[in-house]
C-alpha positions as a Python dict, from the first residue, in 0.01 Angstrom:
ca = {
    (1, 'M'): (0, 0, 0),
    (2, 'L'): (298, -235, 56),
    (3, 'E'): (123, -504, -153),
    (4, 'K'): (436, -695, -258),
    (5, 'I'): (574, -760, 86),
    (6, 'T'): (226, -824, 232),
    (7, 'N'): (158, -1094, -28),
    (8, 'T'): (484, -1270, 63),
    (9, 'F'): (405, -1266, 435),
    (10, 'N'): (57, -1404, 358),
    (11, 'D'): (213, -1693, 163),
    (12, 'V'): (466, -1770, 437),
    (13, 'F'): (206, -1762, 715),
    (14, 'R'): (-42, -1971, 515),
    (15, 'K'): (214, -2250, 481),
    (16, 'I'): (326, -2249, 844),
    (17, 'I'): (-9, -2192, 1016),
    (18, 'G'): (-149, -2528, 908),
    (19, 'K'): (133, -2735, 1058),
    (20, 'S'): (67, -2912, 1389),
    (21, 'T'): (441, -2919, 1456),
    (22, 'I'): (721, -2695, 1328),
    (23, 'T'): (1080, -2804, 1273),
    (24, 'E'): (1395, -2596, 1258),
    (25, 'K'): (1397, -2659, 882),
    (26, 'N'): (1042, -2514, 852),
    (27, 'I'): (1157, -2202, 1037),
    (28, 'E'): (1469, -2161, 823),
    (29, 'E'): (1266, -2192, 501),
    (30, 'A'): (1005, -1941, 621),
    (31, 'V'): (1269, -1690, 734),
    (32, 'E'): (1455, -1729, 404),
    (33, 'Q'): (1137, -1632, 216),
    (34, 'I'): (1091, -1332, 446),
    (35, 'K'): (1456, -1234, 393),
    (36, 'I'): (1411, -1233, 13),
    (37, 'A'): (1090, -1030, 50),
    (38, 'L'): (1264, -769, 268),
    (39, 'L'): (1554, -737, 22),
    (40, 'D'): (1307, -705, -269),
    (41, 'A'): (1132, -434, -67),
    (42, 'D'): (1462, -238, -67),
    (43, 'V'): (1515, -277, 307),
    (44, 'N'): (1871, -199, 416),
    (45, 'L'): (2095, -509, 406),
    (46, 'R'): (2225, -456, 760),
    (47, 'V'): (1866, -429, 889),
    (48, 'V'): (1766, -749, 706),
    (49, 'R'): (2060, -946, 850),
    (50, 'R'): (1980, -830, 1202),
    (51, 'F'): (1610, -916, 1154),
    (52, 'V'): (1685, -1265, 1014),
    (53, 'N'): (1937, -1358, 1286),
    (54, 'S'): (1719, -1248, 1579),
    (55, 'T'): (1404, -1409, 1431),
    (56, 'I'): (1572, -1747, 1374),
    (57, 'E'): (1732, -1741, 1719),
    (58, 'E'): (1402, -1671, 1894),
    (59, 'A'): (1186, -1895, 1671),
    (60, 'K'): (1412, -2198, 1726),
    (61, 'G'): (1361, -2179, 2101),
    (62, 'E'): (1132, -2413, 2294),
    (63, 'K'): (861, -2143, 2310),
    (64, 'V'): (782, -2205, 1942),
    (65, 'L'): (896, -2562, 1871),
    (66, 'R'): (704, -2706, 2168),
    (67, 'A'): (409, -2467, 2166),
    (68, 'V'): (49, -2591, 2141),
    (69, 'D'): (5, -2365, 1838),
    (70, 'P'): (358, -2317, 1696),
    (71, 'G'): (239, -2138, 1381),
    (72, 'Q'): (77, -1858, 1583),
    (73, 'Q'): (384, -1831, 1804),
    (74, 'F'): (606, -1790, 1499),
    (75, 'I'): (377, -1520, 1353),
    (76, 'K'): (383, -1335, 1687),
    (77, 'I'): (765, -1331, 1684),
    (78, 'V'): (774, -1198, 1326),
    (79, 'Q'): (514, -933, 1411),
    (80, 'D'): (713, -813, 1714),
    (81, 'K'): (1030, -791, 1502),
    (82, 'I'): (853, -587, 1231),
    (83, 'V'): (709, -351, 1496),
    (84, 'A'): (1062, -304, 1634),
    (85, 'L'): (1195, -220, 1285),
    (86, 'L'): (922, 42, 1243),
    (87, 'G'): (998, 209, 1575),
    (88, 'D'): (816, 17, 1853),
    (89, 'T'): (582, 296, 1966),
    (90, 'K'): (409, 600, 1817),
    (91, 'T'): (605, 926, 1860),
    (92, 'D'): (403, 1244, 1928),
    (93, 'L'): (498, 1600, 1840),
    (94, 'K'): (659, 1781, 2132),
    (95, 'L'): (468, 2108, 2122),
    (96, 'K'): (432, 2364, 2401),
    (97, 'G'): (101, 2455, 2565),
    (98, 'P'): (-152, 2678, 2386),
    (99, 'D'): (-30, 2989, 2569),
    (100, 'T'): (326, 2949, 2440),
    (101, 'Q'): (435, 2961, 2077),
    (102, 'S'): (568, 2641, 1919),
    (103, 'V'): (771, 2632, 1597),
    (104, 'I'): (787, 2343, 1349),
    (105, 'L'): (1050, 2363, 1076),
    (106, 'F'): (981, 2165, 758),
    (107, 'L'): (1262, 2062, 525),
    (108, 'G'): (1316, 1825, 234),
    (109, 'L'): (1407, 1797, -132),
    (110, 'Q'): (1189, 1928, -413),
    (111, 'G'): (913, 1688, -512),
    (112, 'S'): (896, 1518, -172),
    (113, 'G'): (557, 1677, -87),
    (114, 'K'): (696, 1916, 174),
    (115, 'T'): (460, 2211, 114),
    (116, 'T'): (149, 1991, 96),
    (117, 'S'): (253, 1804, 412),
    (118, 'A'): (296, 2136, 597),
    (119, 'A'): (-64, 2226, 509),
    (120, 'K'): (-189, 1879, 605),
    (121, 'L'): (-24, 1906, 946),
    (122, 'A'): (-167, 2257, 995),
    (123, 'F'): (-515, 2122, 913),
    (124, 'R'): (-471, 1837, 1161),
    (125, 'L'): (-348, 2064, 1442),
    (126, 'Q'): (-633, 2306, 1376),
    (127, 'K'): (-885, 2022, 1423),
    (128, 'Q'): (-714, 1945, 1755),
    (129, 'G'): (-784, 2299, 1878),
    (130, 'R'): (-450, 2467, 1808),
    (131, 'K'): (-408, 2794, 1615),
    (132, 'P'): (-151, 2729, 1344),
    (133, 'M'): (6, 2967, 1094),
    (134, 'L'): (194, 2860, 780),
    (135, 'V'): (509, 3052, 690),
    (136, 'A'): (626, 3072, 327),
    (137, 'C'): (1006, 3054, 344),
    (138, 'D'): (1054, 2854, 25),
    (139, 'L'): (1163, 3145, -191),
    (140, 'V'): (1352, 2929, -442),
    (141, 'R'): (1094, 2704, -607),
    (142, 'P'): (867, 2896, -849),
    (143, 'A'): (508, 2918, -722),
    (144, 'A'): (593, 2765, -381),
    (145, 'V'): (457, 3071, -198),
    (146, 'E'): (145, 3072, -414),
    (147, 'Q'): (89, 2698, -353),
    (148, 'L'): (111, 2744, 25),
    (149, 'S'): (-125, 3044, 6),
    (150, 'I'): (-386, 2844, -187),
    (151, 'L'): (-362, 2551, 57),
    (152, 'G'): (-385, 2783, 358),
    (153, 'E'): (-696, 2951, 219),
    (154, 'K'): (-851, 2611, 147),
    (155, 'I'): (-814, 2492, 508),
    (156, 'G'): (-875, 2829, 674),
    (157, 'V'): (-522, 2868, 814),
    (158, 'P'): (-338, 3202, 785),
    (159, 'V'): (-21, 3214, 572),
    (160, 'Y'): (259, 3460, 645),
    (161, 'K'): (439, 3568, 328),
    (162, 'E'): (634, 3865, 198),
    (163, 'E'): (578, 3918, -173),
    (164, 'G'): (900, 3967, -369),
    (165, 'S'): (1128, 3890, -74),
    (166, 'K'): (1447, 3693, -138),
    (167, 'D'): (1556, 3671, 226),
    (168, 'A'): (1408, 3358, 388),
    (169, 'L'): (1572, 3430, 726),
    (170, 'K'): (1414, 3777, 743),
    (171, 'V'): (1070, 3634, 651),
    (172, 'A'): (1102, 3370, 927),
    (173, 'K'): (1197, 3630, 1192),
    (174, 'N'): (914, 3864, 1089),
    (175, 'A'): (668, 3572, 1097),
    (176, 'I'): (746, 3512, 1465),
    (177, 'Q'): (644, 3868, 1553),
    (178, 'A'): (334, 3859, 1332),
    (179, 'A'): (225, 3529, 1490),
    (180, 'K'): (258, 3669, 1843),
    (181, 'K'): (37, 3966, 1755),
    (182, 'A'): (-224, 3736, 1599),
    (183, 'G'): (-232, 3496, 1897),
    (184, 'I'): (-91, 3207, 1696),
    (185, 'D'): (35, 2913, 1905),
    (186, 'T'): (196, 2701, 1630),
    (187, 'L'): (419, 2824, 1348),
    (188, 'I'): (480, 2578, 1062),
    (189, 'V'): (769, 2703, 846),
    (190, 'D'): (803, 2572, 489),
    (191, 'T'): (1170, 2609, 388),
    (192, 'A'): (1332, 2589, 46),
    (193, 'G'): (1416, 2254, -110),
    (194, 'R'): (1645, 2159, -397),
    (195, 'L'): (1654, 1876, -647),
    (196, 'Q'): (1947, 1746, -444),
    (197, 'I'): (2124, 1840, -121),
    (198, 'D'): (2356, 2139, -162),
    (199, 'E'): (2552, 2370, 66),
    (200, 'G'): (2337, 2677, -5),
    (201, 'M'): (2020, 2503, 112),
    (202, 'M'): (2184, 2364, 424),
    (203, 'T'): (2334, 2699, 523),
    (204, 'E'): (1998, 2876, 482),
    (205, 'I'): (1814, 2618, 695),
    (206, 'E'): (2088, 2633, 960),
    (207, 'S'): (2044, 3010, 991),
    (208, 'I'): (1664, 2978, 1017),
    (209, 'K'): (1700, 2701, 1277),
    (210, 'K'): (1936, 2917, 1485),
    (211, 'A'): (1700, 3216, 1470),
    (212, 'L'): (1375, 3028, 1544),
    (213, 'N'): (1499, 2753, 1780),
    (214, 'P'): (1224, 2516, 1657),
    (215, 'D'): (1052, 2258, 1878),
    (216, 'E'): (1036, 2016, 1585),
    (217, 'L'): (1268, 1984, 1286),
    (218, 'I'): (1085, 1753, 1044),
    (219, 'L'): (1216, 1609, 719),
    (220, 'V'): (960, 1523, 451),
    (221, 'A'): (1072, 1229, 234),
    (222, 'D'): (916, 1036, -54),
    (223, 'S'): (861, 677, 67),
    (224, 'M'): (870, 545, -291),
    (225, 'T'): (1240, 631, -320),
    (226, 'G'): (1324, 353, -71),
    (227, 'Q'): (1683, 357, 55),
    (228, 'N'): (1737, 698, -104),
    (229, 'A'): (1488, 842, 150),
    (230, 'V'): (1689, 680, 432),
    (231, 'D'): (2019, 820, 299),
    (232, 'I'): (1868, 1170, 268),
    (233, 'T'): (1737, 1149, 625),
    (234, 'K'): (2080, 1048, 752),
    (235, 'T'): (2250, 1340, 570),
    (236, 'F'): (2001, 1601, 697),
    (237, 'D'): (2016, 1463, 1051),
    (238, 'E'): (2397, 1468, 1067),
    (239, 'R'): (2399, 1834, 962),
    (240, 'L'): (2085, 1972, 1129),
    (241, 'G'): (1964, 1725, 1394),
    (242, 'L'): (1615, 1609, 1297),
    (243, 'S'): (1336, 1531, 1543),
    (244, 'G'): (1141, 1309, 1302),
    (245, 'V'): (1030, 1225, 949),
    (246, 'I'): (711, 1239, 744),
    (247, 'L'): (689, 978, 468),
    (248, 'T'): (473, 1087, 175),
    (249, 'K'): (312, 876, -102),
    (250, 'F'): (280, 588, 144),
    (251, 'D'): (-43, 479, -25),
    (252, 'S'): (147, 423, -352),
    (253, 'D'): (444, 244, -198),
    (254, 'A'): (423, -129, -282),
    (255, 'R'): (757, -214, -120),
    (256, 'G'): (804, -37, 215),
    (257, 'G'): (1185, -25, 221),
    (258, 'A'): (1204, 329, 359),
    (259, 'A'): (959, 267, 643),
    (260, 'L'): (1124, -60, 744),
    (261, 'S'): (1481, 76, 738),
    (262, 'L'): (1452, 434, 857),
    (263, 'K'): (1438, 398, 1237),
    (264, 'S'): (1708, 129, 1252),
    (265, 'I'): (1954, 322, 1032),
    (266, 'T'): (1893, 683, 1141),
    (267, 'G'): (1739, 644, 1486),
    (268, 'K'): (1473, 899, 1384),
    (269, 'P'): (1101, 817, 1426),
    (270, 'I'): (844, 836, 1149),
    (271, 'L'): (587, 1086, 1278),
    (272, 'F'): (324, 1085, 1002),
    (273, 'I'): (251, 924, 666),
    (274, 'G'): (84, 1083, 364),
    (275, 'T'): (-183, 843, 232),
    (276, 'G'): (-335, 1037, -58),
    (277, 'E'): (-380, 1371, -228),
    (278, 'K'): (-666, 1505, -11),
    (279, 'I'): (-585, 1740, 275),
    (280, 'D'): (-696, 1486, 537),
    (281, 'D'): (-507, 1192, 380),
    (282, 'F'): (-253, 1220, 659),
    (283, 'E'): (-211, 973, 946),
    (284, 'P'): (-1, 951, 1262),
    (285, 'F'): (249, 666, 1227),
    (286, 'H'): (162, 377, 1459),
    (287, 'P'): (435, 108, 1423),
    (288, 'D'): (212, -171, 1557),
    (289, 'R'): (-76, -84, 1322),
    (290, 'I'): (147, -53, 1016),
    (291, 'A'): (309, -386, 1107),
    (292, 'S'): (-38, -545, 1110),
    (293, 'R'): (-107, -404, 764),
    (294, 'I'): (228, -527, 630),
    (295, 'L'): (160, -877, 767),
    (296, 'G'): (-188, -886, 609),
    (297, 'M'): (-369, -867, 944),
    (298, 'G'): (-552, -542, 874),
    (299, 'D'): (-578, -240, 1102),
    (300, 'V'): (-917, -233, 1272),
    (301, 'V'): (-819, 36, 1526),
    (302, 'S'): (-737, 292, 1254),
    (303, 'L'): (-1053, 193, 1065),
    (304, 'V'): (-1268, 256, 1375),
    (305, 'E'): (-1092, 590, 1437),
    (306, 'K'): (-1164, 700, 1080),
    (307, 'A'): (-1529, 602, 1127),
    (308, 'Q'): (-1550, 797, 1455),
    (309, 'E'): (-1412, 1110, 1285),
    (310, 'T'): (-1666, 1084, 1002),
    (311, 'I'): (-1986, 937, 1144),
    (312, 'D'): (-2224, 1149, 1350),
    (313, 'I'): (-2334, 952, 1661),
    (314, 'K'): (-2692, 1086, 1655),
    (315, 'E'): (-2726, 1001, 1286),
    (316, 'A'): (-2591, 652, 1356),
    (317, 'E'): (-2850, 602, 1631),
    (318, 'K'): (-3130, 714, 1396),
    (319, 'L'): (-3003, 471, 1134),
    (320, 'Q'): (-3002, 187, 1387),
    (321, 'E'): (-3368, 260, 1471),
    (322, 'K'): (-3455, 257, 1101),
    (323, 'L'): (-3281, -75, 1051),
    (324, 'A'): (-3462, -231, 1346),
    (325, 'K'): (-3801, -113, 1210),
    (326, 'N'): (-3713, -217, 852),
    (327, 'E'): (-3737, 147, 739),
    (328, 'F'): (-3391, 162, 577),
    (329, 'T'): (-3426, 337, 239),
    (330, 'L'): (-3220, 390, -75),
    (331, 'Q'): (-3159, 747, 46),
    (332, 'D'): (-3005, 603, 365),
    (333, 'M'): (-2792, 374, 149),
    (334, 'L'): (-2672, 676, -51),
    (335, 'D'): (-2591, 863, 272),
    (336, 'Q'): (-2379, 566, 385),
    (337, 'F'): (-2190, 562, 55),
    (338, 'Q'): (-2107, 929, 98),
    (339, 'S'): (-1998, 879, 463),
    (340, 'V'): (-1764, 599, 359),
    (341, 'K'): (-1615, 817, 83),
    (342, 'K'): (-1528, 1081, 344),
    (343, 'M'): (-1322, 819, 529),
    (344, 'G'): (-1090, 783, 229),
    (345, 'P'): (-1042, 562, -77),
    (346, 'I'): (-1233, 232, -52),
    (347, 'Q'): (-918, 41, -140),
    (348, 'S'): (-724, 179, 159),
    (349, 'L'): (-1019, 110, 391),
    (350, 'L'): (-1050, -252, 277),
    (351, 'E'): (-678, -299, 341),
    (352, 'M'): (-752, -229, 709),
    (353, 'V'): (-1000, -518, 729),
    (354, 'P'): (-836, -840, 859),
    (355, 'G'): (-822, -1104, 587),
    (356, 'L'): (-847, -855, 301),
    (357, 'A'): (-513, -677, 341),
    (358, 'G'): (-273, -789, 70),
    (359, 'Q'): (-555, -937, -141),
    (360, 'I'): (-689, -611, -284),
    (361, 'G'): (-399, -560, -528),
    (362, 'N'): (-445, -282, -783),
    (363, 'Q'): (-817, -336, -844),
    (364, 'D'): (-1017, -17, -893),
    (365, 'I'): (-1281, -111, -639),
    (366, 'D'): (-1435, 237, -632),
    (367, 'S'): (-1518, 257, -1003),
    (368, 'S'): (-1637, -102, -1034),
    (369, 'G'): (-1893, -82, -755),
    (370, 'M'): (-1986, 211, -540),
    (371, 'K'): (-1966, 481, -810),
    (372, 'I'): (-2214, 295, -1031),
    (373, 'Q'): (-2454, 236, -743),
    (374, 'E'): (-2428, 598, -634),
    (375, 'A'): (-2504, 720, -989),
    (376, 'I'): (-2813, 497, -1006),
    (377, 'I'): (-2955, 622, -674),
    (378, 'L'): (-2881, 986, -766),
    (379, 'S'): (-3091, 936, -1084),
    (380, 'M'): (-3395, 845, -874),
    (381, 'T'): (-3660, 1088, -749),
    (382, 'K'): (-3695, 1152, -373),
    (383, 'K'): (-4010, 936, -367),
    (384, 'E'): (-3829, 648, -535),
    (385, 'R'): (-3540, 671, -288),
    (386, 'S'): (-3779, 663, 8),
    (387, 'N'): (-3993, 378, -131),
    (388, 'H'): (-3816, 136, -366),
    (389, 'L'): (-4139, -64, -417),
    (390, 'I'): (-4276, 199, -659),
    (391, 'I'): (-3981, 153, -896),
    (392, 'G'): (-4148, -49, -1174),
    (393, 'P'): (-4017, -139, -1524),
    (394, 'S'): (-4072, 207, -1681),
    (395, 'R'): (-3906, 385, -1387),
    (396, 'R'): (-3610, 144, -1396),
    (397, 'K'): (-3565, 217, -1765),
    (398, 'R'): (-3563, 594, -1698),
    (399, 'I'): (-3318, 556, -1404),
    (400, 'A'): (-3082, 346, -1616),
    (401, 'K'): (-3084, 608, -1892),
    (402, 'G'): (-3028, 893, -1645),
    (403, 'S'): (-2737, 721, -1471),
    (404, 'G'): (-2568, 596, -1788),
    (405, 'T'): (-2613, 234, -1679),
    (406, 'S'): (-2835, -57, -1785),
    (407, 'V'): (-3171, -183, -1657),
    (408, 'A'): (-2987, -499, -1545),
    (409, 'E'): (-2757, -289, -1324),
    (410, 'V'): (-3056, -103, -1175),
    (411, 'N'): (-3225, -439, -1105),
    (412, 'R'): (-2904, -567, -945),
    (413, 'L'): (-2880, -263, -715),
    (414, 'I'): (-3241, -294, -597),
    (415, 'K'): (-3200, -667, -535),
    (416, 'Q'): (-2879, -602, -340),
    (417, 'F'): (-3050, -325, -143),
    (418, 'E'): (-3335, -559, -42),
    (419, 'K'): (-3087, -826, 71),
    (420, 'T'): (-2885, -570, 269),
    (421, 'R'): (-3199, -433, 429),
    (422, 'L'): (-3308, -780, 541),
    (423, 'M'): (-2963, -875, 667),
    (424, 'M'): (-2921, -551, 866),
    (425, 'K'): (-3266, -592, 1021),
    (426, 'K'): (-3175, -943, 1136),
    (427, 'M'): (-2841, -822, 1271),
    (428, 'T'): (-3002, -550, 1487),
    (429, 'K'): (-3212, -819, 1657),
    (430, 'N'): (-2957, -1101, 1670),
    (431, 'K'): (-2676, -1062, 1926),
    (432, 'G'): (-2500, -1374, 1798),
    (433, 'M'): (-2489, -1239, 1441),
    (434, 'Q'): (-2354, -906, 1568),
    (435, 'A'): (-2080, -1088, 1759),
    (436, 'K'): (-1983, -1291, 1449),
    (437, 'F'): (-1966, -972, 1240),
    (438, 'M'): (-1743, -799, 1497),
    (439, 'Q'): (-1525, -1112, 1520),
    (440, 'S'): (-1479, -1110, 1140),
    (441, 'L'): (-1332, -760, 1178),
    (442, 'G'): (-1091, -888, 1441),
    (443, 'M'): (-1272, -707, 1723),
}
């Protein structure tokens, strides 16, 4: 995500970080490169000018020019400016307590990912202990009601719909009553979209808004459309008064123009970002963390949070004991592969590791590594997974055939496993090595 702009920032920082002193000319050259990168990223021209002027003004002060480490001071200024563009602080949904019904109204153009985002938010709120209900008020797009029904069933969230109805306002009003009877505390209403903004759509949403008095009015926009997403947000906000925005397809956005322009131009916060097709590929928008990713510094906090959501503490403690006793097996290695997969695509996880962000590019890391290793281990018997020492030449040949790989690849996996096993055993007993590992992750 945001590879193009991240690569530019990496280049700029690499040049300036090695200098023992920084001149005004150095600063001007660095900021000029950043300016070009922001314009290439489709960031609004007015936003770019404001960013450039304030960065140069602050960077040319004595705080940077006479600092002990001027390169780091300059990077800190740029980071603070990027965080400010993205919105400074995370904005939370303003929902009522569990005993009072809250209403969230979703709107957006067709193809923006509105219906899927509604289901993703419902899934997230359900995990947080709320009782959501999805409401199918998109009666224009063919199969929109069916899509929401399928998603609701998949995540175990009820969907209110009225088959054959053409009156979205009536459906919305009836949903309120049905939700009260069912003890629902959060209503997420999926409204109709169009290929472009038109009066009919706006009038319908206005009537639903007036009837439901929603706590949140959220626009779903495609981040890959850049400034178009910002213009759409501005138009919807002027007519309806938005509370925030969800940017979808953020994982595929190499530029970042929408994210970097939206708050400055519209004043509306980005609430969540869609980071993939899976139902849990949905993250709260933390301006400081996204700024770190954009600047190639990784995002360790989000990485740790993902791990905490996925990894069972008791299982982790058992694994630590195994490592200390040198009892780590190929089955354990397979279990770790599968835990990591639950956290999301390997590529997006590696982008959160400091030093790797911006260097991953478009490589298909999943298919070139972990998938092959997983296939090899799955082709082994339970005895072979628990004791790799019994895997002789004939067994390796059989495993290679069963996994569609070669004997050389099986040999490579076992050799790598033995090295990993030894390294992890040493790490469990060596505090200094543990500290170095944590430091490499920026922790």
